[in-house]
C-alpha positions as CSV (number, residue, x, y, z in Angstrom):
1,M,-34.5,-3.1,22.7
2,D,-31.6,-2.3,25.1
3,E,-33.4,-4.1,28.0
4,D,-33.9,-7.2,25.8
5,L,-30.3,-7.3,24.8
6,A,-29.2,-7.0,28.5
7,M,-31.6,-9.8,29.5
8,L,-30.2,-12.1,26.8
9,R,-26.6,-11.4,27.8
10,H,-27.5,-12.3,31.3
11,L,-29.3,-15.4,30.1
12,I,-26.4,-16.6,28.1
13,G,-23.9,-16.0,30.9
14,Q,-26.1,-18.0,33.3
15,L,-26.4,-20.8,30.7
16,Q,-22.7,-21.2,30.3
17,E,-22.2,-21.2,34.1
18,L,-24.9,-23.9,34.5
19,L,-23.3,-26.0,31.8
20,H,-20.0,-25.8,33.7
21,N,-21.5,-26.6,37.1
22,N,-23.4,-29.7,35.7
23,G,-20.2,-31.4,34.7
24,S,-20.2,-30.3,31.1
25,P,-16.9,-29.1,29.7
26,P,-16.4,-25.4,29.8
27,P,-17.0,-23.6,26.6
28,L,-13.9,-23.0,24.4
29,P,-13.0,-19.6,23.2
30,L,-15.7,-18.1,21.1
31,L,-15.0,-17.6,17.4
32,S,-16.9,-15.0,15.4
33,S,-17.5,-15.1,11.7
34,P,-15.3,-12.7,9.7
35,S,-18.1,-11.8,7.4
36,S,-19.3,-8.2,8.0
37,S,-22.4,-8.5,5.8
38,S,-24.1,-11.1,8.0
39,P,-24.6,-11.5,11.7
40,S,-21.6,-12.9,13.6
41,F,-22.1,-16.2,15.4
42,L,-20.3,-17.5,18.5
43,V,-19.5,-21.2,18.1
44,L,-19.2,-23.6,21.0
45,H,-17.5,-26.8,19.8
46,H,-16.6,-29.9,21.8
47,P,-16.7,-33.6,21.0
48,Q,-19.5,-34.1,23.5
49,Y,-21.6,-31.6,21.6
50,H,-22.2,-33.9,18.6
51,N,-24.2,-31.4,16.5
52,G,-22.7,-28.3,18.0
53,W,-24.6,-25.1,18.6
54,C,-24.0,-21.4,18.3
55,L,-25.1,-18.2,19.8
56,P,-25.2,-14.9,17.8
57,C,-22.9,-12.1,18.7
58,I,-25.2,-9.9,20.7
59,E,-23.6,-6.6,19.7
60,E,-24.2,-7.2,16.0
61,T,-27.6,-9.0,16.1
62,S,-31.2,-7.9,16.8
63,A,-33.0,-9.1,19.9
64,D,-35.4,-11.2,17.8
65,D,-32.6,-13.1,16.2
66,C,-31.1,-13.8,19.6
67,C,-34.4,-15.1,20.9
68,D,-34.8,-17.5,17.9
69,I,-31.3,-19.0,18.4
70,V,-31.7,-19.4,22.2
71,M,-35.1,-21.0,21.8
72,A,-33.6,-23.4,19.3
73,A,-30.8,-24.3,21.6
74,G,-33.4,-24.8,24.4
75,K,-34.9,-27.8,22.5
76,R,-31.8,-29.9,23.2
77,P,-32.2,-32.4,26.1
78,G,-31.4,-31.0,29.4
79,I,-30.9,-27.4,28.2
80,L,-34.5,-26.4,28.4
81,K,-34.7,-27.3,32.1
82,M,-31.6,-25.2,32.8
83,L,-33.0,-22.3,31.0
84,E,-36.2,-22.5,33.1
85,T,-34.1,-22.1,36.3
86,V,-32.5,-18.9,35.1
87,K,-34.2,-15.8,36.5
88,P,-34.1,-13.0,34.0
89,P,-33.2,-9.5,35.3
90,V,-36.2,-7.4,36.3
91,K,-37.2,-5.1,33.5
92,R,-37.4,-1.4,34.5
93,T,-39.0,1.4,32.7
94,R,-37.0,4.3,31.4
95,K,-38.4,6.7,34.0
96,E,-37.4,4.2,36.8
97,R,-33.8,4.0,35.5
98,N,-33.5,7.7,35.0
99,P,-35.9,9.5,37.4
100,G,-36.4,13.2,36.8
101,K,-34.4,13.4,33.6
102,S,-35.7,13.6,30.1
103,C,-34.0,12.2,27.1
104,K,-33.1,15.6,25.9
105,E,-31.5,16.5,29.2
106,R,-29.4,13.4,29.2
107,D,-28.2,14.1,25.7
108,D,-27.2,17.6,26.7
109,I,-25.3,16.3,29.7
110,S,-23.5,13.7,27.6
111,G,-22.5,16.4,25.1
112,D,-21.2,18.6,27.8
113,M,-19.1,15.8,29.2
114,D,-17.6,15.0,25.9
115,Q,-16.7,18.6,25.4
116,E,-15.2,18.9,28.8
117,I,-13.1,15.9,28.2
118,W,-11.7,16.7,24.8
119,Q,-11.6,20.5,24.7
120,E,-8.4,20.6,26.7
121,F,-6.7,17.7,24.8
122,P,-3.4,19.1,23.4
123,Q,-3.7,19.6,19.6
124,D,0.0,18.8,19.0
125,L,-0.4,15.5,20.9
126,F,-3.5,14.7,18.9
127,E,-1.7,15.3,15.6
128,A,1.3,13.2,16.7
129,V,-0.9,10.3,17.5
130,V,-3.0,10.5,14.3
131,S,0.2,10.8,12.1
132,R,1.2,7.3,13.3
133,L,-2.0,5.7,12.0
134,P,-1.8,3.2,9.1
135,I,-2.6,5.0,5.8
136,A,-5.8,3.0,5.2
137,T,-7.0,3.8,8.8
138,F,-6.1,7.4,8.4
139,F,-8.5,7.9,5.5
140,Q,-11.3,6.2,7.4
141,F,-10.5,8.5,10.3
142,R,-10.9,11.6,8.0
143,A,-14.5,10.7,7.4
144,V,-15.5,11.4,11.1
145,C,-15.8,15.2,10.9
146,R,-14.6,18.3,9.1
147,K,-12.0,19.1,11.7
148,W,-10.3,15.8,11.4
149,N,-10.5,15.9,7.6
150,S,-8.8,19.3,7.6
151,L,-5.7,17.8,9.2
152,I,-4.4,16.9,5.8
153,D,-3.9,20.6,5.1
154,S,-2.2,21.4,8.4
155,D,1.5,22.4,8.2
156,S,2.1,21.1,11.7
157,F,0.5,17.7,10.9
158,S,2.6,17.6,7.8
159,R,5.8,18.1,9.9
160,Y,4.8,15.2,12.2
161,C,4.4,13.0,9.1
162,T,7.8,14.0,7.8
163,E,9.6,13.2,11.0
164,L,8.3,9.7,11.0
165,P,10.4,6.9,9.4
166,Q,9.2,6.0,5.9
167,T,6.5,3.3,5.7
168,I,6.5,0.3,3.5
169,P,6.2,1.5,-0.1
170,W,3.1,1.1,-2.2
171,F,3.1,0.4,-6.0
172,Y,1.1,2.4,-8.5
173,T,0.5,0.3,-11.6
174,I,-1.7,0.4,-14.7
175,T,-3.1,-2.6,-16.6
176,H,-3.5,-3.6,-20.2
177,E,-7.2,-3.7,-19.8
178,N,-7.6,-0.2,-18.4
179,V,-4.6,2.1,-18.9
180,N,-6.4,5.2,-17.8
181,S,-7.0,4.1,-14.2
182,G,-4.5,3.0,-11.5
183,Q,-4.3,-0.1,-9.5
184,V,-2.4,0.5,-6.2
185,Y,-0.9,-2.4,-4.3
186,D,-0.4,-2.2,-0.5
187,P,2.2,-4.9,0.6
188,S,1.5,-4.4,4.3
189,L,-2.1,-5.5,3.9
190,K,-1.5,-7.5,0.7
191,K,-4.4,-5.6,-0.8
192,W,-5.1,-3.8,-4.1
193,H,-6.8,-0.4,-4.2
194,H,-8.4,1.2,-7.2
195,P,-7.9,5.0,-6.9
196,V,-9.0,7.4,-9.7
197,I,-7.2,10.6,-10.4
198,P,-9.9,12.8,-12.1
199,S,-7.4,15.4,-13.4
200,L,-5.4,13.0,-15.6
201,P,-6.3,13.2,-19.3
202,K,-8.8,10.6,-20.3
203,K,-8.1,10.5,-24.1
204,S,-4.4,9.6,-23.9
205,I,-2.4,6.9,-22.2
206,V,-0.5,8.2,-19.2
207,L,2.3,6.1,-17.7
208,P,3.8,6.3,-14.2
209,M,7.5,7.0,-14.6
210,A,9.0,8.0,-11.2
211,S,8.1,9.1,-7.6
212,A,9.4,11.1,-4.7
213,G,7.9,12.0,-1.3
214,G,4.5,10.4,-1.9
215,L,4.1,12.0,-5.4
216,V,4.0,10.1,-8.7
217,C,5.3,11.6,-11.9
218,F,3.3,10.7,-15.1
219,L,4.2,11.1,-18.8
220,D,1.8,10.6,-21.7
221,I,2.7,7.9,-24.2
222,G,3.5,10.6,-26.8
223,H,6.3,12.0,-24.5
224,R,4.7,15.5,-24.6
225,N,3.2,16.3,-21.2
226,F,4.3,15.6,-17.6
227,Y,1.9,15.4,-14.7
228,V,2.6,15.1,-10.9
229,S,-0.1,13.8,-8.5
230,N,-0.6,12.3,-5.0
231,P,-2.6,9.1,-5.7
232,L,-4.0,9.2,-2.2
233,T,-5.4,12.8,-2.0
234,K,-5.7,13.5,-5.8
235,S,-3.4,16.6,-5.4
236,F,-2.5,17.3,-9.0
237,R,-0.2,19.5,-11.1
238,E,0.4,19.6,-14.9
239,L,4.0,20.6,-15.5
240,P,4.6,23.4,-18.0
241,A,5.6,22.6,-21.5
242,R,9.3,21.7,-22.1
243,S,11.5,24.2,-23.8
244,F,12.2,21.8,-26.6
245,K,10.5,18.6,-27.8
246,V,12.0,15.2,-27.9
247,W,9.9,12.6,-29.7
248,S,12.1,9.7,-28.9
249,R,11.9,7.7,-25.7
250,V,13.1,9.3,-22.5
251,A,14.1,8.2,-19.1
252,V,12.6,10.1,-16.1
253,G,13.8,10.5,-12.5
254,M,12.5,12.4,-9.6
255,T,14.0,13.6,-6.2
256,L,13.1,15.9,-3.3
257,N,14.8,19.2,-2.5
258,G,14.6,18.4,1.2
259,Y,12.9,15.9,3.4
260,S,9.4,16.4,2.1
261,T,7.5,18.1,-0.7
262,I,7.2,21.3,1.4
263,H,10.7,22.1,0.1
264,G,9.8,21.2,-3.4
265,Y,11.0,18.5,-5.8
266,K,12.8,18.1,-9.1
267,V,12.1,16.0,-12.2
268,L,14.8,15.1,-14.8
269,W,14.3,13.6,-18.3
270,V,17.1,12.3,-20.5
271,G,16.9,11.5,-24.2
272,C,19.0,9.1,-26.3
273,E,21.0,11.9,-27.9
274,G,22.2,13.2,-24.5
275,E,19.8,16.1,-24.2
276,Y,18.2,16.6,-20.8
277,E,16.2,19.1,-18.7
278,V,15.4,19.6,-15.0
279,Y,12.1,20.8,-13.6
280,D,12.0,22.6,-10.2
281,S,8.6,22.7,-8.6
282,L,9.5,25.9,-6.6
283,S,10.2,28.0,-9.7
284,N,7.7,25.9,-11.8
285,V,10.0,26.0,-14.9
286,W,12.3,23.7,-16.8
287,T,15.9,24.7,-16.4
288,K,19.5,23.4,-17.0
289,R,18.7,22.6,-20.6
290,G,21.8,21.0,-22.1
291,T,23.6,17.8,-23.3
292,I,25.6,15.3,-21.5
293,P,29.3,16.2,-21.4
294,S,31.6,14.9,-24.2
295,N,33.6,12.7,-21.8
296,I,30.6,10.4,-21.7
297,K,30.0,8.3,-24.8
298,L,27.2,9.4,-27.1
299,P,24.6,8.4,-28.1
300,V,23.5,7.4,-24.6
301,L,22.1,3.9,-24.9
302,L,19.9,3.6,-21.9
303,N,18.2,0.5,-20.7
304,F,14.6,1.9,-20.7
305,K,13.3,-1.3,-19.1
306,S,15.2,-0.3,-16.0
307,Q,13.7,2.7,-14.1
308,P,16.2,5.2,-12.7
309,V,16.8,4.9,-9.0
310,A,17.5,7.7,-6.5
311,I,19.9,7.7,-3.6
312,H,19.7,11.0,-1.8
313,S,20.0,13.7,-4.6
314,T,21.7,11.4,-7.2
315,L,19.9,9.5,-9.9
316,Y,21.3,6.4,-11.4
317,F,20.5,5.1,-14.9
318,M,21.4,1.7,-16.5
319,L,23.4,1.7,-19.7
320,T,23.4,-1.1,-22.3
321,D,26.3,-0.1,-24.5
322,P,28.8,0.0,-22.9
323,E,27.4,-1.9,-20.0
324,G,27.4,0.2,-16.8
325,I,25.7,3.0,-14.9
326,L,25.2,6.7,-15.7
327,S,24.6,9.1,-12.7
328,Y,23.4,12.7,-12.3
329,D,23.6,14.8,-9.2
330,M,20.5,17.0,-9.0
331,V,22.3,19.5,-6.7
332,S,25.7,19.9,-8.4
333,G,24.5,19.1,-11.9
334,K,27.4,16.7,-12.6
335,W,27.3,13.6,-14.8
336,K,29.4,10.5,-14.2
337,Q,29.7,7.2,-16.0
338,F,30.8,3.8,-14.6
339,I,31.7,1.0,-16.9
340,I,30.6,-2.2,-15.1
341,P,30.3,-5.5,-17.0
342,G,27.1,-7.4,-16.2
343,P,27.0,-11.1,-15.1
344,P,27.0,-13.7,-17.9
345,D,23.7,-15.2,-19.1
346,L,21.8,-12.3,-17.8
347,S,18.6,-10.9,-19.3
348,D,15.8,-8.5,-18.4
349,H,17.9,-6.9,-15.7
350,T,17.0,-3.7,-13.8
351,L,18.6,-1.4,-11.3
352,A,17.3,-1.3,-7.7
353,A,18.4,0.5,-4.5
354,C,18.4,-0.4,-0.8
355,G,19.5,2.5,1.4
356,E,22.8,3.5,-0.1
357,R,23.4,0.2,-1.9
358,L,23.0,-0.2,-5.6
359,M,21.4,-3.6,-6.5
360,L,20.9,-5.4,-9.8
361,V,17.9,-7.7,-10.4
362,G,17.7,-10.0,-13.4
363,L,16.9,-13.3,-15.0
364,L,19.7,-15.8,-15.0
365,T,19.1,-18.4,-17.8
366,K,21.2,-21.4,-18.6
367,N,19.9,-24.2,-20.8
368,A,16.2,-24.5,-19.9
369,A,16.6,-23.3,-16.3
370,T,15.6,-19.8,-15.3
371,C,15.9,-18.0,-12.0
372,V,15.6,-14.5,-10.6
373,C,18.9,-13.4,-9.0
374,I,20.0,-10.4,-6.9
375,W,23.4,-8.8,-7.2
376,E,25.0,-5.9,-5.2
377,L,27.5,-3.5,-6.5
378,Q,30.9,-3.6,-4.7
379,K,32.1,-0.1,-4.2
380,M,35.8,-1.0,-4.1
381,T,36.0,-3.2,-7.2
382,L,32.9,-1.8,-9.1
383,L,31.8,-5.4,-9.8
384,W,28.5,-7.1,-9.3
385,K,28.4,-9.8,-6.5
386,E,25.5,-12.2,-6.3
387,V,23.8,-12.0,-2.8
388,D,20.6,-13.9,-3.2
389,R,18.3,-15.8,-5.6
390,M,14.8,-16.9,-5.8
391,P,13.9,-20.2,-3.9
392,N,14.6,-23.3,-6.0
393,I,11.1,-24.6,-5.7
394,W,9.9,-21.4,-7.4
395,C,12.6,-21.6,-10.1
396,L,11.4,-25.2,-11.0
397,E,8.0,-23.7,-12.0
398,F,9.8,-21.7,-14.7
399,Y,11.7,-24.6,-16.1
400,G,11.3,-24.8,-19.9
401,K,9.1,-21.7,-20.0
402,H,10.1,-18.5,-21.9
403,I,9.9,-16.1,-18.9
404,R,10.0,-12.3,-19.3
405,M,10.6,-10.1,-16.2
406,N,9.5,-6.6,-15.6
407,C,10.2,-4.4,-12.6
408,L,7.2,-2.5,-11.4
409,G,8.9,-0.4,-8.9
410,N,11.5,-0.2,-6.1
411,K,11.5,1.9,-2.9
412,G,12.7,1.3,0.6
413,C,14.4,-2.0,-0.2
414,L,11.2,-3.5,-1.6
415,I,11.0,-4.6,-5.2
416,L,7.9,-5.6,-7.2
417,L,8.5,-7.9,-10.1
418,S,6.2,-9.2,-12.9
419,L,7.1,-12.7,-14.3
420,R,5.2,-13.6,-17.4
421,S,5.0,-16.3,-20.0
422,R,2.3,-17.8,-22.2
423,Q,1.5,-20.2,-19.4
424,M,1.7,-18.0,-16.3
425,N,1.5,-14.5,-15.0
426,R,3.0,-14.0,-11.5
427,L,3.7,-11.0,-9.3
428,I,6.3,-11.3,-6.5
429,T,8.0,-8.9,-4.1
430,Y,11.6,-9.1,-2.8
431,N,12.8,-7.4,0.4
432,A,16.5,-6.7,0.2
433,V,16.8,-6.3,4.0
434,T,15.0,-9.5,5.1
435,R,15.8,-11.4,1.9
436,E,12.2,-12.5,1.8
437,W,10.4,-13.5,-1.4
438,T,6.6,-13.1,-1.3
439,K,3.9,-13.9,-3.8
440,V,1.5,-11.1,-4.6
441,P,-2.3,-11.8,-4.9
442,G,-3.7,-11.3,-8.3
443,C,-5.3,-7.9,-9.2
444,T,-9.0,-8.1,-10.0
445,V,-11.5,-5.5,-10.9
446,P,-13.6,-4.2,-8.1
447,R,-16.6,-6.5,-7.3
448,G,-15.4,-8.9,-10.0
449,R,-13.4,-12.0,-10.6
450,K,-11.5,-11.0,-13.8
451,R,-7.8,-10.9,-13.2
452,L,-6.0,-7.8,-14.6
453,W,-2.6,-8.0,-16.4
454,I,-0.2,-5.4,-15.0
455,A,1.5,-3.4,-17.8
456,C,3.9,-1.1,-15.9
457,G,4.2,0.8,-12.6
458,T,6.4,2.6,-10.1
459,A,6.8,2.5,-6.3
460,F,6.0,5.4,-4.0
461,H,5.9,6.0,-0.3
462,P,2.2,6.8,0.6
463,C,2.0,10.2,2.3
464,P,-1.3,11.9,2.9
465,T,0.2,15.4,3.2
466,A,2.3,15.4,0.0
467,R,1.3,18.2,-2.3
468,A,1.9,18.4,-6.0
C-alpha cells in the first residue's frame, strides 16, 4: 500500500508539471473539503477546465480510490497521452529497501530512537508548553497516554496554569428542556459543549449561582444544599449543611483566597432579612454567621436577577430599594452601602465588572423602542455614565416587541445576555474592552436540530487544574 501511494504522489506531481509545460495554466492552490467523515478532495479550478476535476487527498484516501479518480481524469482529451509518458517509480520489495533488517528489528530501533530523543526533555519545559494549550486541545492531549493524563494532578503543572493570564471565560448554563445537565459555551471557538457532572443530584433542580478560579457553585432550587464542581474535570464537593436554614431566596457570591484554588475559596450567601454566612473551603465549615449592620437599611431588597460580581476580595450586590449597591469584603468582613440612582426608563438591569470597573447593563425603553445600554460607575461622583449601546440595526429588530433581558454571566469583561420575546430568542455577548457585540449561535442538543432555551447561567474561567 505504501508503494502504491508513493507512486500515485509521483504520478500526480508529474501530471501537474506536464500541464504547466504544455501551456496550460498552473494549478491554483488546492482546497480540501472540511468534512472529516469523508475523503478530502483536492480541487483544481480554472475557466479553461470547463467541467473541472479533482484529485483525492492522498494522505486520507486509499490507493484504490486514488486509482479510480486518476483513471477517470485520464479519459479527458490530451490527459491520457500525458499520463502514458509518465514513468512510475520502480517498485522495490521490502527486503530490497531494508536489507538485513526484519520488521521487528526496525520497530525496536524506532522505539529506542524515540526514547533517546524524549527521555532527556526537561519536564518543567514540557509542562510549561502544555499549560499554554487551548482548553479543548488540552483535553484531547490527555487521551494520548497515562503520563500526560496525570499532568492534571501535578502541583507544578497547576502552578504553571496559575501564572498564565486568565483565558476568555466560558459560560455554564442550564436549559428549560433539561435542567439537570449543563450546556457550556466557549466564546473563543463559538461552540457549545455538553458536559455531565455525575455527582450532582438527579432528582432536584440545581442552579449555577457563582464561580471562582474555574469552579462553579451550585444551589438546589429549594435553597438547602450547596455544591462546588469543576465542569471540565468533574471535580466535586458537597458543602456541609448551613448552621441555620433560610427558605427565602438568597444571593450567592464566590471568591478565591489567593490566586488559585490551591489556597482555597470562600462562598457567601445573603438573605432578604440581612442574615448571611461565609463558607471557607480550607476549614470546610460555615462561619461568620450574622446579620448586616444596622447602619444599612433592612430588609435588604436585593435585585436577584443581577448576579453578584467580584472585584478582588470584594463582592458587589445590586439593591432595588433604595437603588444602589451593597458590598462585602471577604477578608475584612465589612459591609458597605452606596445609594446610586439608576438611569431613567431602565429595566432588567444587572451589575457587571471589567477589571476594577463596575458596569451596569440594562434595557433602555422609550415609547416602542428598546435598546441594550452599558453604563460605567464614576468613582468620583458615584453616578452611572453611559459608555456604549447596542448597534442601531440590532435595536430596530426589537422595535414594538416586549423584550426581556437576562444576564447569563460576566467574567473578564465578557458578558453573555439572553434577549427573549414571544417572537424571538437571541443570545449575544458584549466585550467591555473592545466594545464588540457578537451574536451567539443557538444551543442545540447533541446530534440533533432542536434548539434549547437557556434558563440561567454563570461565567467561569476554564481551568483544568482547579479542584473543588
